[in-house]
A tleap script that builds the chain and sets N, CA, C and O, in Angstrom:
source leaprc.protein.ff14SB
mol = sequence {
  NMET LYS THR SER LEU ALA ASP LEU SER PRO
  ARG ARG ARG GLN ASP GLY SER THR VAL LEU
  VAL LEU ILE THR LEU LEU ALA ILE MET VAL
  MET LEU ALA THR ALA ASN SER LYS ALA LEU
  PHE HIE LEU HIE ARG GLU ILE LYS LEU LEU
  GLU THR ARG GLN ILE GLN ARG LEU ASN ALA
  SER PRO SER ASN ASN VAL ILE VAL ALA GLU
  PRO PRO VAL LYS LEU GLU SER CLYS
}
set mol.1.N position { -26.218 -83.142 -232.315 }
set mol.1.CA position { -25.513 -81.981 -231.823 }
set mol.1.C position { -24.020 -82.220 -231.991 }
set mol.1.O position { -23.456 -83.174 -231.456 }
set mol.2.N position { -23.415 -81.346 -232.731 }
set mol.2.CA position { -21.990 -81.454 -232.993 }
set mol.2.C position { -21.218 -80.596 -231.991 }
set mol.2.O position { -21.525 -79.417 -231.813 }
set mol.3.N position { -20.228 -81.179 -231.347 }
set mol.3.CA position { -19.371 -80.404 -230.450 }
set mol.3.C position { -17.926 -80.685 -230.807 }
set mol.3.O position { -17.318 -81.613 -230.273 }
set mol.4.N position { -17.394 -79.919 -231.673 }
set mol.4.CA position { -15.985 -80.059 -232.032 }
set mol.4.C position { -15.320 -78.700 -231.914 }
set mol.4.O position { -15.980 -77.664 -231.835 }
set mol.5.N position { -14.018 -78.733 -231.904 }
set mol.5.CA position { -13.278 -77.475 -231.780 }
set mol.5.C position { -13.453 -76.596 -233.013 }
set mol.5.O position { -13.298 -75.377 -232.938 }
set mol.6.N position { -13.772 -77.206 -234.127 }
set mol.6.CA position { -13.952 -76.431 -235.351 }
set mol.6.C position { -15.197 -75.560 -235.258 }
set mol.6.O position { -15.265 -74.505 -235.889 }
set mol.7.N position { -16.185 -75.994 -234.474 }
set mol.7.CA position { -17.418 -75.222 -234.341 }
set mol.7.C position { -17.259 -73.995 -233.443 }
set mol.7.O position { -18.048 -73.055 -233.545 }
set mol.8.N position { -16.250 -73.990 -232.565 }
set mol.8.CA position { -16.073 -72.872 -231.640 }
set mol.8.C position { -15.548 -71.655 -232.394 }
set mol.8.O position { -14.613 -71.750 -233.188 }
set mol.9.N position { -16.148 -70.555 -232.137 }
set mol.9.CA position { -15.706 -69.334 -232.796 }
set mol.9.C position { -14.401 -68.858 -232.152 }
set mol.9.O position { -14.127 -69.200 -231.002 }
set mol.10.N position { -13.599 -68.081 -232.868 }
set mol.10.CA position { -12.355 -67.557 -232.283 }
set mol.10.C position { -12.622 -66.688 -231.054 }
set mol.10.O position { -11.798 -66.631 -230.140 }
set mol.11.N position { -13.752 -66.023 -231.033 }
set mol.11.CA position { -14.098 -65.160 -229.894 }
set mol.11.C position { -14.283 -65.999 -228.630 }
set mol.11.O position { -13.845 -65.593 -227.553 }
set mol.12.N position { -14.918 -67.153 -228.744 }
set mol.12.CA position { -15.156 -68.004 -227.588 }
set mol.12.C position { -13.842 -68.575 -227.064 }
set mol.12.O position { -13.650 -68.657 -225.851 }
set mol.13.N position { -12.936 -68.969 -227.953 }
set mol.13.CA position { -11.625 -69.468 -227.512 }
set mol.13.C position { -10.838 -68.360 -226.818 }
set mol.13.O position { -10.127 -68.605 -225.844 }
set mol.14.N position { -10.972 -67.154 -227.325 }
set mol.14.CA position { -10.276 -66.015 -226.718 }
set mol.14.C position { -10.810 -65.756 -225.312 }
set mol.14.O position { -10.035 -65.429 -224.414 }
set mol.15.N position { -12.104 -65.893 -225.107 }
set mol.15.CA position { -12.688 -65.709 -223.778 }
set mol.15.C position { -12.142 -66.738 -222.795 }
set mol.15.O position { -11.885 -66.419 -221.634 }
set mol.16.N position { -11.966 -67.968 -223.259 }
set mol.16.CA position { -11.422 -69.014 -222.403 }
set mol.16.C position { -9.987 -68.728 -222.007 }
set mol.16.O position { -9.604 -68.955 -220.860 }
set mol.17.N position { -9.193 -68.236 -222.935 }
set mol.17.CA position { -7.793 -67.927 -222.610 }
set mol.17.C position { -7.711 -66.705 -221.691 }
set mol.17.O position { -6.806 -66.608 -220.863 }
set mol.18.N position { -8.645 -65.787 -221.838 }
set mol.18.CA position { -8.686 -64.620 -220.956 }
set mol.18.C position { -8.959 -65.050 -219.515 }
set mol.18.O position { -8.352 -64.531 -218.579 }
set mol.19.N position { -9.865 -65.990 -219.349 }
set mol.19.CA position { -10.168 -66.501 -218.013 }
set mol.19.C position { -8.931 -67.171 -217.414 }
set mol.19.O position { -8.634 -66.981 -216.234 }
set mol.20.N position { -8.214 -67.947 -218.213 }
set mol.20.CA position { -6.991 -68.601 -217.723 }
set mol.20.C position { -5.937 -67.578 -217.315 }
set mol.20.O position { -5.266 -67.751 -216.297 }
set mol.21.N position { -5.788 -66.522 -218.096 }
set mol.21.CA position { -4.819 -65.473 -217.769 }
set mol.21.C position { -5.215 -64.777 -216.479 }
set mol.21.O position { -4.362 -64.510 -215.632 }
set mol.22.N position { -6.490 -64.482 -216.320 }
set mol.22.CA position { -6.954 -63.812 -215.098 }
set mol.22.C position { -6.775 -64.703 -213.870 }
set mol.22.O position { -6.377 -64.217 -212.812 }
set mol.23.N position { -7.060 -65.986 -213.996 }
set mol.23.CA position { -6.873 -66.902 -212.864 }
set mol.23.C position { -5.393 -66.997 -212.513 }
set mol.23.O position { -5.040 -67.036 -211.334 }
set mol.24.N position { -4.525 -67.034 -213.520 }
set mol.24.CA position { -3.079 -67.081 -213.273 }
set mol.24.C position { -2.607 -65.819 -212.563 }
set mol.24.O position { -1.840 -65.890 -211.603 }
set mol.25.N position { -3.066 -64.661 -213.038 }
set mol.25.CA position { -2.686 -63.403 -212.389 }
set mol.25.C position { -3.198 -63.345 -210.951 }
set mol.25.O position { -2.496 -62.869 -210.059 }
set mol.26.N position { -4.406 -63.823 -210.730 }
set mol.26.CA position { -4.960 -63.849 -209.379 }
set mol.26.C position { -4.150 -64.755 -208.471 }
set mol.26.O position { -3.907 -64.418 -207.312 }
set mol.27.N position { -3.728 -65.912 -208.990 }
set mol.27.CA position { -2.899 -66.832 -208.199 }
set mol.27.C position { -1.561 -66.193 -207.848 }
set mol.27.O position { -1.076 -66.339 -206.726 }
set mol.28.N position { -0.967 -65.489 -208.798 }
set mol.28.CA position { 0.314 -64.809 -208.538 }
set mol.28.C position { 0.127 -63.731 -207.479 }
set mol.28.O position { 0.968 -63.583 -206.593 }
set mol.29.N position { -0.971 -62.973 -207.560 }
set mol.29.CA position { -1.228 -61.924 -206.575 }
set mol.29.C position { -1.432 -62.510 -205.182 }
set mol.29.O position { -0.973 -61.934 -204.196 }
set mol.30.N position { -2.112 -63.643 -205.091 }
set mol.30.CA position { -2.314 -64.287 -203.795 }
set mol.30.C position { -0.985 -64.755 -203.223 }
set mol.30.O position { -0.744 -64.612 -202.024 }
set mol.31.N position { -0.115 -65.315 -204.069 }
set mol.31.CA position { 1.206 -65.753 -203.595 }
set mol.31.C position { 2.032 -64.568 -203.098 }
set mol.31.O position { 2.708 -64.670 -202.074 }
set mol.32.N position { 1.983 -63.449 -203.814 }
set mol.32.CA position { 2.725 -62.260 -203.394 }
set mol.32.C position { 2.179 -61.708 -202.079 }
set mol.32.O position { 2.949 -61.304 -201.208 }
set mol.33.N position { 0.872 -61.690 -201.934 }
set mol.33.CA position { 0.272 -61.200 -200.691 }
set mol.33.C position { 0.655 -62.097 -199.520 }
set mol.33.O position { 0.938 -61.603 -198.429 }
set mol.34.N position { 0.668 -63.398 -199.735 }
set mol.34.CA position { 1.062 -64.331 -198.684 }
set mol.34.C position { 2.525 -64.136 -198.310 }
set mol.34.O position { 2.868 -64.120 -197.128 }
set mol.35.N position { 3.385 -63.990 -199.309 }
set mol.35.CA position { 4.810 -63.777 -199.042 }
set mol.35.C position { 5.025 -62.472 -198.278 }
set mol.35.O position { 5.833 -62.423 -197.350 }
set mol.36.N position { 4.310 -61.418 -198.660 }
set mol.36.CA position { 4.438 -60.141 -197.959 }
set mol.36.C position { 3.949 -60.250 -196.519 }
set mol.36.O position { 4.539 -59.664 -195.612 }
set mol.37.N position { 2.885 -60.990 -196.315 }
set mol.37.CA position { 2.351 -61.166 -194.971 }
set mol.37.C position { 3.348 -61.911 -194.084 }
set mol.37.O position { 3.552 -61.548 -192.925 }
set mol.38.N position { 3.964 -62.949 -194.637 }
set mol.38.CA position { 4.965 -63.700 -193.874 }
set mol.38.C position { 6.176 -62.826 -193.563 }
set mol.38.O position { 6.694 -62.851 -192.446 }
set mol.39.N position { 6.626 -62.056 -194.551 }
set mol.39.CA position { 7.774 -61.177 -194.334 }
set mol.39.C position { 7.461 -60.142 -193.263 }
set mol.39.O position { 8.304 -59.852 -192.414 }
set mol.40.N position { 6.263 -59.589 -193.298 }
set mol.40.CA position { 5.857 -58.604 -192.299 }
set mol.40.C position { 5.806 -59.216 -190.905 }
set mol.40.O position { 6.210 -58.582 -189.931 }
set mol.41.N position { 5.311 -60.447 -190.809 }
set mol.41.CA position { 5.260 -61.144 -189.527 }
set mol.41.C position { 6.671 -61.352 -188.977 }
set mol.41.O position { 6.921 -61.110 -187.796 }
set mol.42.N position { 7.599 -61.803 -189.839 }
set mol.42.CA position { 8.975 -62.039 -189.391 }
set mol.42.C position { 9.664 -60.734 -188.984 }
set mol.42.O position { 10.416 -60.708 -188.010 }
set mol.43.N position { 9.410 -59.657 -189.725 }
set mol.43.CA position { 9.993 -58.366 -189.368 }
set mol.43.C position { 9.449 -57.870 -188.034 }
set mol.43.O position { 10.199 -57.335 -187.217 }
set mol.44.N position { 8.155 -58.043 -187.812 }
set mol.44.CA position { 7.557 -57.631 -186.535 }
set mol.44.C position { 8.173 -58.411 -185.379 }
set mol.44.O position { 8.473 -57.846 -184.327 }
set mol.45.N position { 8.358 -59.706 -185.583 }
set mol.45.CA position { 8.947 -60.544 -184.542 }
set mol.45.C position { 10.401 -60.140 -184.278 }
set mol.45.O position { 10.842 -60.128 -183.129 }
set mol.46.N position { 11.141 -59.810 -185.335 }
set mol.46.CA position { 12.535 -59.397 -185.176 }
set mol.46.C position { 12.636 -58.058 -184.449 }
set mol.46.O position { 13.518 -57.878 -183.610 }
set mol.47.N position { 11.753 -57.131 -184.756 }
set mol.47.CA position { 11.746 -55.835 -184.063 }
set mol.47.C position { 11.436 -56.028 -182.588 }
set mol.47.O position { 12.040 -55.383 -181.731 }
set mol.48.N position { 10.492 -56.915 -182.293 }
set mol.48.CA position { 10.154 -57.197 -180.905 }
set mol.48.C position { 11.362 -57.776 -180.160 }
set mol.48.O position { 11.631 -57.399 -179.020 }
set mol.49.N position { 12.086 -58.691 -180.811 }
set mol.49.CA position { 13.275 -59.284 -180.208 }
set mol.49.C position { 14.356 -58.228 -179.990 }
set mol.49.O position { 14.989 -58.204 -178.934 }
set mol.50.N position { 14.574 -57.363 -180.965 }
set mol.50.CA position { 15.561 -56.296 -180.819 }
set mol.50.C position { 15.181 -55.340 -179.698 }
set mol.50.O position { 16.039 -54.893 -178.936 }
set mol.51.N position { 13.905 -55.031 -179.601 }
set mol.51.CA position { 13.452 -54.138 -178.536 }
set mol.51.C position { 13.689 -54.773 -177.163 }
set mol.51.O position { 14.126 -54.100 -176.230 }
set mol.52.N position { 13.399 -56.065 -177.047 }
set mol.52.CA position { 13.631 -56.770 -175.786 }
set mol.52.C position { 15.108 -56.768 -175.422 }
set mol.52.O position { 15.470 -56.523 -174.271 }
set mol.53.N position { 15.954 -57.039 -176.398 }
set mol.53.CA position { 17.405 -57.030 -176.146 }
set mol.53.C position { 17.886 -55.639 -175.742 }
set mol.53.O position { 18.708 -55.500 -174.837 }
set mol.54.N position { 17.376 -54.625 -176.408 }
set mol.54.CA position { 17.772 -53.246 -176.100 }
set mol.54.C position { 17.350 -52.878 -174.674 }
set mol.54.O position { 18.116 -52.259 -173.935 }
set mol.55.N position { 16.141 -53.259 -174.298 }
set mol.55.CA position { 15.669 -52.959 -172.943 }
set mol.55.C position { 16.534 -53.679 -171.912 }
set mol.55.O position { 16.908 -53.097 -170.894 }
set mol.56.N position { 16.851 -54.947 -172.180 }
set mol.56.CA position { 17.706 -55.693 -171.257 }
set mol.56.C position { 19.093 -55.065 -171.157 }
set mol.56.O position { 19.664 -54.975 -170.070 }
set mol.57.N position { 19.631 -54.630 -172.297 }
set mol.57.CA position { 20.963 -54.016 -172.309 }
set mol.57.C position { 20.960 -52.708 -171.529 }
set mol.57.O position { 21.886 -52.434 -170.766 }
set mol.58.N position { 19.932 -51.910 -171.717 }
set mol.58.CA position { 19.882 -50.619 -171.034 }
set mol.58.C position { 19.625 -50.777 -169.536 }
set mol.58.O position { 20.124 -49.988 -168.734 }
set mol.59.N position { 18.858 -51.781 -169.162 }
set mol.59.CA position { 18.595 -52.012 -167.746 }
set mol.59.C position { 19.803 -52.614 -167.034 }
set mol.59.O position { 19.989 -52.379 -165.839 }
set mol.60.N position { 20.615 -53.372 -167.732 }
set mol.60.CA position { 21.745 -54.045 -167.110 }
set mol.60.C position { 22.967 -53.139 -166.977 }
set mol.60.O position { 23.786 -53.341 -166.081 }
set mol.61.N position { 23.099 -52.156 -167.843 }
set mol.61.CA position { 24.300 -51.319 -167.806 }
set mol.61.C position { 24.220 -50.321 -166.654 }
set mol.61.O position { 23.137 -49.855 -166.302 }
set mol.62.N position { 25.389 -49.991 -166.064 }
set mol.62.CA position { 25.390 -48.972 -165.012 }
set mol.62.C position { 25.005 -47.619 -165.619 }
set mol.62.O position { 25.175 -47.370 -166.813 }
set mol.63.N position { 24.501 -46.795 -164.779 }
set mol.63.CA position { 24.046 -45.498 -165.249 }
set mol.63.C position { 25.230 -44.647 -165.686 }
set mol.63.O position { 26.161 -44.410 -164.917 }
set mol.64.N position { 25.180 -44.204 -166.901 }
set mol.64.CA position { 26.222 -43.325 -167.439 }
set mol.64.C position { 25.689 -41.904 -167.588 }
set mol.64.O position { 26.235 -41.093 -168.335 }
set mol.65.N position { 24.632 -41.628 -166.874 }
set mol.65.CA position { 24.042 -40.300 -166.980 }
set mol.65.C position { 24.962 -39.273 -166.345 }
set mol.65.O position { 25.497 -39.478 -165.256 }
set mol.66.N position { 25.129 -38.185 -167.036 }
set mol.66.CA position { 25.939 -37.086 -166.529 }
set mol.66.C position { 24.992 -36.043 -165.970 }
set mol.66.O position { 24.059 -35.605 -166.644 }
set mol.67.N position { 25.240 -35.655 -164.740 }
set mol.67.CA position { 24.401 -34.640 -164.124 }
set mol.67.C position { 24.945 -33.287 -164.537 }
set mol.67.O position { 26.097 -32.951 -164.264 }
set mol.68.N position { 24.116 -32.537 -165.183 }
set mol.68.CA position { 24.521 -31.219 -165.662 }
set mol.68.C position { 23.920 -30.201 -164.719 }
set mol.68.O position { 22.713 -30.175 -164.479 }
set mol.69.N position { 24.800 -29.362 -164.190 }
set mol.69.CA position { 24.319 -28.321 -163.280 }
set mol.69.C position { 23.638 -27.234 -164.098 }
set mol.69.O position { 24.087 -26.868 -165.184 }
set mol.70.N position { 22.562 -26.741 -163.554 }
set mol.70.CA position { 21.861 -25.678 -164.240 }
set mol.70.C position { 22.634 -24.377 -164.041 }
set mol.70.O position { 23.273 -24.192 -163.005 }
set mol.71.N position { 22.583 -23.485 -165.009 }
set mol.71.CA position { 23.292 -22.210 -164.844 }
set mol.71.C position { 22.667 -21.430 -163.690 }
set mol.71.O position { 21.467 -21.525 -163.436 }
set mol.72.N position { 23.492 -20.669 -163.006 }
set mol.72.CA position { 22.960 -19.904 -161.870 }
set mol.72.C position { 21.897 -18.918 -162.316 }
set mol.72.O position { 21.978 -18.333 -163.396 }
set mol.73.N position { 20.912 -18.747 -161.472 }
set mol.73.CA position { 19.822 -17.834 -161.758 }
set mol.73.C position { 20.220 -16.441 -161.290 }
set mol.73.O position { 20.603 -16.244 -160.137 }
set mol.74.N position { 20.125 -15.493 -162.187 }
set mol.74.CA position { 20.468 -14.115 -161.828 }
set mol.74.C position { 19.258 -13.447 -161.210 }
set mol.74.O position { 18.161 -13.456 -161.769 }
set mol.75.N position { 19.480 -12.876 -160.058 }
set mol.75.CA position { 18.404 -12.162 -159.369 }
set mol.75.C position { 18.472 -10.705 -159.786 }
set mol.75.O position { 19.535 -10.084 -159.805 }
set mol.76.N position { 17.345 -10.202 -160.107 }
set mol.76.CA position { 17.307 -8.784 -160.516 }
set mol.76.C position { 17.258 -7.921 -159.255 }
set mol.76.O position { 16.454 -8.157 -158.352 }
set mol.77.N position { 18.121 -6.935 -159.216 }
set mol.77.CA position { 18.111 -6.032 -158.066 }
set mol.77.C position { 17.424 -4.737 -158.462 }
set mol.77.O position { 17.588 -4.250 -159.581 }
set mol.78.N position { 16.660 -4.188 -157.542 }
set mol.78.CA position { 15.928 -2.945 -157.825 }
set mol.78.C position { 16.488 -1.804 -157.052 }
set mol.78.O position { 15.996 -0.681 -157.165 }
savepdb mol mol.pdb
quit
């Protein structure tokens, strides 16, 4: 049984390179998905921190609410 590279048809070599390309693309996609997941986690944590700071800031500040008087109600006379 002869097993040399000369015996392999060009089609079989092409199939092998196709598998390598697909595995490489899959690895790149996994890396991108992992990076996106980490970025999303960090953004979620940052939003939570900002929300906590905002709540603390709003609770600590004196009330600056302006009381607006409602316009007088007109009574209809008959």
